[in-house]
N, C-alpha and C positions, 0 to 999 in steps of 0.2 A: 217407662211411660205407662200411666194408669189407663183404665178402660175408657174413660171419658176423653182423655187426651188422644188416645188412639182413634177414637171416633172422629174427633175434630180434625185430626191430621188426615184421616181418610177422606173426609169431605173436602178439605183443601186440595188434596191430590186430584180428586175427581173434578173439581172446578177448574184446575189447571190443565188437566189432560183426561177428559171423560173416557172411560173404557168399560166394556162389558155391560151386564145388566144394570149395574149401578150407574154407569155412564149414560145409558138410555134414560134412566129416571132423572138424572141431573139435567139432561138435554131438555126434557119436557118442562122441568121446573124453571130452567133458564128462559125458555120461550115465554112462559107465563109471567115470571117476575121482571124480566128485562124489556118486555114489549113497550111500555110507555117511553123508556129512555131510548130504545132503538128507533121507535117511531119518530121521536123528536129529532134524532140524529139524521134520519133519512129526510125529514122535512128541512133540516138545516142544510143538508147537502143539495136539496132541490134539483135532482137530476133533470136535465133538459132533454128534449126529444132528440134521439139519436146518440145520446151519451153512452160511453163505456165506463162502468163503475164496478166497485168491488166491495165486499165485506171481508175484512182481514180478521181471521179468528172468529168465524161465524157461529160456532157453538151449536145450539139447538136449531138454528136456521131461520129464526124470525126475521133477521135482517135480509136474508136472501128473499124471503117471501115479500117483504115490503119493497125492496128494490125492484123485484120483478113486476110488482104492481105499479111502479112508477113509469115515467116517460122514457126511462133509459132503454137503449136498444140492446145492449149486451151487458151481462152481469157476470162477474167472476167471484168465486168464493175460495178462500184460502184457509186451511185448517190443519192443525197438527194432529188432531185426534182421528185415528182410523175409524172409530165407532161413529163419530159425528159425520165424517165423510160418507160412510156406508149409509147412514140414515138419510142424509141429504140426497144421495144418488137415487135412493128409492122414492123419496117424497117428491123430488123435482124431476123425475124421469122424463116427463113430457117436455119440459123446458130444455133439458139437456139434449134430447133427441131433435128438438127444433133449433139447436145450436144458438139458443139465446142465453144459456147458462153454461159456464165452464167451471168445474171444480178441480182443485189441485191440492195436494199435500204440500205443506210448507209452513215456515215460521215467518214472523214479521222481520226477522233479522236476515232472512234469505228468501225473498219472495220469488216464486216461480213465474215471473212475468217479465217481459222485455221492457227496456227503457221507454219512458213516455207513452205508456199504454193507456192510462186511465185519465178520464176527465174528473173523476172524484172517487173517494173511498170513505168508508166508515170503519172504525174499529172500536169496539166497546168492551170494557172489562178485560183487556188483554195485557196492559202494561204492568200489572202486578206481578207477572210471571217472567218479566224481562230484566235481566241483571244489569244490562248496559243499554241505555236508551239511544246513545249516539248512533251505533250502526243500524239499529232498528228504524229510527227516524230518517236516517240517510236512505234507507231502502224505500220508505214511503215517498220521499222526495224524488228518488230515482224513477219510480214507476208512474209518477204524475206528469201530465203534460203541462206546459207553461200555462199558468192561470188555473190549474187544477186545484181542487179543494179536498182537504182531509178533515173529517170530523172524528175527533177522538173523545170517547166517553170514559169517565172514571168516577168512582164513588168518592164522596167527601172524605178526605183523609182522617179527620177526627172521628167520624162515624165508623170508618173502616177499622180503625185501631181498637175500637171497643168490641169488635166482633170476636166470637169464640174461636174461629178457625183461621183468621188472618195471621196469627203468630207462626203458622206452619207453612212457611215457604212464600208468603206474600211479601212483596216489596211495596211499602206504602210511602209515597212521595208527596211533598207539598205541591199543590196545583201550580204555583209559580215556578217551581223547578221543572215541571213537565213543559210548561209554556216556553221557558227559556231553552230547553233542549230542542223543542220544535223549531224555534227561531234559529238556533245554531245550525240546524240541519237545512236551513233555507226555507222553512215553512212558518213564517210569522203568524201568530194568532191574530185574527181579524175580528173575532167575535167570541164571547164567553157567555154561554147560556146555562141556565139552571133548569132542571126538570122538577118543577113544583116550587112551592113557596117556603118550604121548611128551610131554616138556616143551614141544615146539613143536607140539603138537596143535592142530587146528582149533578155532576159537572159535564158540560159539553164544550170542548175547545174546537173552534172552527179555524183552521189554518189554510192559508192560500199560497200556492206556489207562484212566484213572480211571473208575470206575463212576459212573453218573448218581446224583445225590443223591436220597434217598428222601423 
């Protein structure tokens, strides 16, 4: 592998699992670059007063910040990166001490939350690093209450394939395939939003867990 390929591979690894000084820098870049998409994801989730919500794979923490600024009563953050967890515990120490925010290590395929815990969740730029969507989406369905909402964000596949780092460990799927996997897990897509007007704009899939029968 030549020097440029090693660099792109290193960037891809840090995006999937930020660590060390480079991970901290990646976290700051993620907060800046992802803020518009995450802000629209939180708006699509529309947490109601008293809701319990989560950001699964919160990375640099911008989603936690925006969820904490919403009407939600309790926020959970789940993240695989020790560095991102450490940074979030420092940044959001007040909210943790106030028991409004809980942070846990874990992956989307094994969420550290009990069944039917959440009224809603967001997860953005996470599924590129998941080999099998079925168990991961089953976990999202498991932790949502009846009528709960999941907002999943992903880059446009054609645009992602042109990136210099996505050949190194990223799984790029058609949006239709992702929506079908959500539906198969019991989370049918009820809204498909785009972040911006560009034909290759970012995708937000809003999926809703069926309400409990009356």
